[in-house]
Structures are given as C-alpha cells and as structure tokens.
C-alpha distance (Angstrom), angle and dihedral (degrees) to the residues before:
residue distance angle dihedral
M1 . . .
W2 3.83 . .
H3 3.80 111.2 .
G4 3.83 94.9 -130.5
A5 3.85 91.4 52.7
R6 3.81 90.1 49.7
Y7 3.78 90.8 49.8
A8 3.82 91.6 47.2
S9 3.83 89.5 46.7
S10 3.79 91.5 50.7
L11 3.79 90.2 49.8
C12 3.82 89.8 52.1
N13 3.82 92.2 50.0
D14 3.78 99.5 38.6
Q15 3.75 101.5 41.6
R16 3.80 98.7 24.1
W17 3.75 93.3 -115.8
T18 3.72 118.5 153.8
M19 3.74 124.2 -140.3
S20 3.80 88.8 -108.4
D21 3.81 88.2 57.9
L22 3.77 91.1 52.4
A23 3.81 90.2 47.5
D24 3.83 91.4 49.9
N25 3.83 89.1 48.2
A26 3.79 91.2 50.6
G27 3.77 90.8 48.5
K28 3.76 92.3 51.9
Q29 3.83 90.3 49.1
L30 3.81 90.2 50.2
E31 3.82 91.4 50.0
F32 3.82 89.9 50.5
I33 3.81 92.6 50.2
E34 3.85 91.1 48.4
Q35 3.81 90.6 51.0
V36 3.76 93.0 49.9
Q37 3.86 91.5 47.6
E38 3.86 90.3 49.5
R39 3.78 91.5 48.4
N40 3.77 91.4 49.8
R41 3.83 91.5 46.6
L42 3.80 91.2 51.8
Q43 3.77 91.1 46.1
R44 3.82 91.5 53.6
Q45 3.81 90.1 49.6
E46 3.83 91.4 51.3
N47 3.79 91.9 49.3
K48 3.82 94.2 47.0
K49 3.82 113.4 96.3
V50 3.74 113.2 -113.5
S51 3.76 110.2 -131.9
D52 3.77 122.7 -139.7
D53 3.84 93.7 -152.1
C54 3.74 130.8 45.3
M55 3.82 112.8 -101.5
Y56 3.82 91.1 -141.4
C57 3.80 106.5 44.0
D58 3.87 104.2 10.6
S59 3.77 93.5 -126.0
P60 3.80 117.0 138.9
I61 3.80 117.7 -92.4
P62 3.83 111.1 -129.2
Q63 3.83 114.4 -110.9
A64 3.81 89.9 -125.0
R65 3.84 90.8 58.7
Q66 3.76 91.4 46.1
D67 3.80 90.3 53.3
A68 3.79 95.7 43.7
T69 3.81 97.8 47.2
G70 3.81 110.9 40.2
G71 3.72 112.4 -143.1
T72 3.79 97.7 13.3
D73 3.78 117.5 164.0
S74 3.77 102.7 178.0
C75 3.81 136.7 60.8
I76 3.80 121.0 -113.2
A77 3.77 94.2 -98.3
C78 3.74 95.6 51.0
A79 3.77 91.7 43.9
E80 3.83 90.5 53.0
Y81 3.80 90.7 47.3
N82 3.79 91.1 51.0
E83 3.78 91.9 50.0
V84 3.85 91.4 51.5
T85 3.82 95.3 46.0
H86 3.82 96.3 42.9
D87 3.76 98.3 47.2
C-alpha cells in the first residue's frame, strides 16, 4: 500500500475525516502556497531596478512598458526575440 494513502486512511479513521475533507484541506494548502509564490514574485519585480535602455540593443524602453512590466530590462522587440529563441 502506498504510504500516503495509508496515512490519509489513518487520518480518516482516527480523526473521522473524510477523503473530501482531506481533498479540501489540500486545496486550501495549495491556494495558500500559490498566494505566497505570487506575493514573492511581485515583491521581486518591485525590488528589481527598471532600466531605461534595453540591455541587448541599447534602445530606450517605452515608459508604458516600464510601467506594465515591473523590472523589465529589454525592449519589446528583444523580449519577443528572446521568447522565440529560448522556447
């Protein structure tokens, strides 16, 4: 028997939890983890210096792009090129 299933089964028997209770609890934990990850990602973006010039071609980055994507360091053309070549 898979160890996790045995543990879940023992929780159901010992504490009178149903499998749906365990699934709900796991869903809540996943939501919490996703919220923490999103908060950390946004915090990293806020802390990252926004560059005025593209690091690849030295052309100016439009202010709208700087405002929309926190912490950007490339112009739209270079960002699109990098997405195509790295995928």
